[in-house]
C-alpha positions in Angstrom: -47.9 3.8 -5.6 -45.8 4.3 -2.5 -46.5 7.3 -0.4 -43.7 8.8 1.6 -44.6 10.7 4.7 -42.9 13.7 6.1 -41.6 11.6 9.1 -39.8 9.2 6.8 -38.1 12.2 5.0 -36.9 13.4 8.4 -35.4 9.9 9.0 -33.7 10.0 5.6 -32.0 13.2 6.7 -30.7 11.3 9.8 -29.3 8.6 7.5 -27.7 11.2 5.2 -26.1 13.1 8.1 -25.0 9.9 9.8 -23.4 8.5 6.6 -21.6 11.8 6.1 -20.2 11.8 9.7 -19.1 8.2 9.3 -17.3 9.0 6.0 -15.7 12.1 7.7 -14.4 9.9 10.5 -12.9 7.4 8.1 -11.4 10.3 6.1 -9.7 11.6 9.3 -8.3 8.1 10.0 -7.0 7.9 6.4 -5.4 11.4 6.8 -3.7 10.2 10.0 -2.4 7.1 8.3 -1.1 9.1 5.3 0.5 11.6 7.7 2.2 8.7 9.6 3.4 7.2 6.4 4.7 10.5 5.2 6.7 11.1 8.4 8.1 7.6 8.2 9.0 7.4 4.5 8.7 10.9 3.1 8.2 11.4 -0.6 6.2 13.5 -3.0 3.5 10.9 -3.6 2.7 10.7 0.1 2.5 14.5 0.2 -0.1 14.3 -2.6 -2.0 11.6 -0.8 -2.0 13.6 2.4 -3.3 16.7 0.6 -6.1 14.6 -1.0 -7.0 13.2 2.4 -7.2 16.8 3.8 -9.6 17.6 0.9 -11.7 14.5 1.7 -12.0 15.5 5.3 -13.0 19.1 4.2 -15.6 17.6 1.7 -17.2 15.4 4.4 -17.4 18.3 6.9 -19.0 20.4 4.1 -21.5 17.6 3.3 -22.4 17.2 7.0 -23.1 20.9 7.4 -25.0 21.2 4.2 -27.1 18.2 5.0 -27.9 19.7 8.5 -28.9 23.0 6.9 -31.1 21.2 4.3 -32.7 18.9 6.9 -35.6 21.4 7.5 -36.6 21.1 3.9 -38.9 18.2 3.1 -38.6 18.6 -0.7 -37.7 15.3 -2.4 -35.5 17.3 -4.8 -33.1 17.8 -1.9 -33.7 14.7 0.1 -32.9 11.9 -2.4 -29.9 13.4 -4.2 -28.4 14.2 -0.8 -28.9 10.6 0.3 -27.4 9.4 -2.9 -24.4 11.7 -2.4 -23.9 10.4 1.2 -24.2 6.7 0.2 -21.7 7.1 -2.7 -19.3 9.1 -0.6 -19.5 6.6 2.3 -18.9 3.6 0.0 -15.9 5.2 -1.7 -14.3 6.3 1.5 -14.9 2.9 3.1 -13.2 1.2 0.1 -10.3 3.6 0.3 -10.1 3.1 4.0 -10.0 -0.7 3.6 -7.2 -0.6 1.0 -5.2 2.1 3.0 -5.3 0.1 6.2 -4.8 -3.3 4.5 -1.6 -2.3 2.6 
């Protein structure tokens, strides 16, 4: 059986917060790209993409603040789901960023 110390839980919070900030930065870059495309080409679909990018930035800012508030709690009920949320969010935003910049 693997024992997890309190210090490793604290490091997991650093990872969760770092991934959330990373995804937030990528979301802001995606927002800037969609805004640039919208000013160049216009169109309703780019307006929808820009609105979705704004929601992604807001979501990542909310995740960052919530992870920072929860970081004092060492309860695994909060630690591991938060880490899972941060990982999934960072992966999805990274894939979206890749395809947005590539095409």
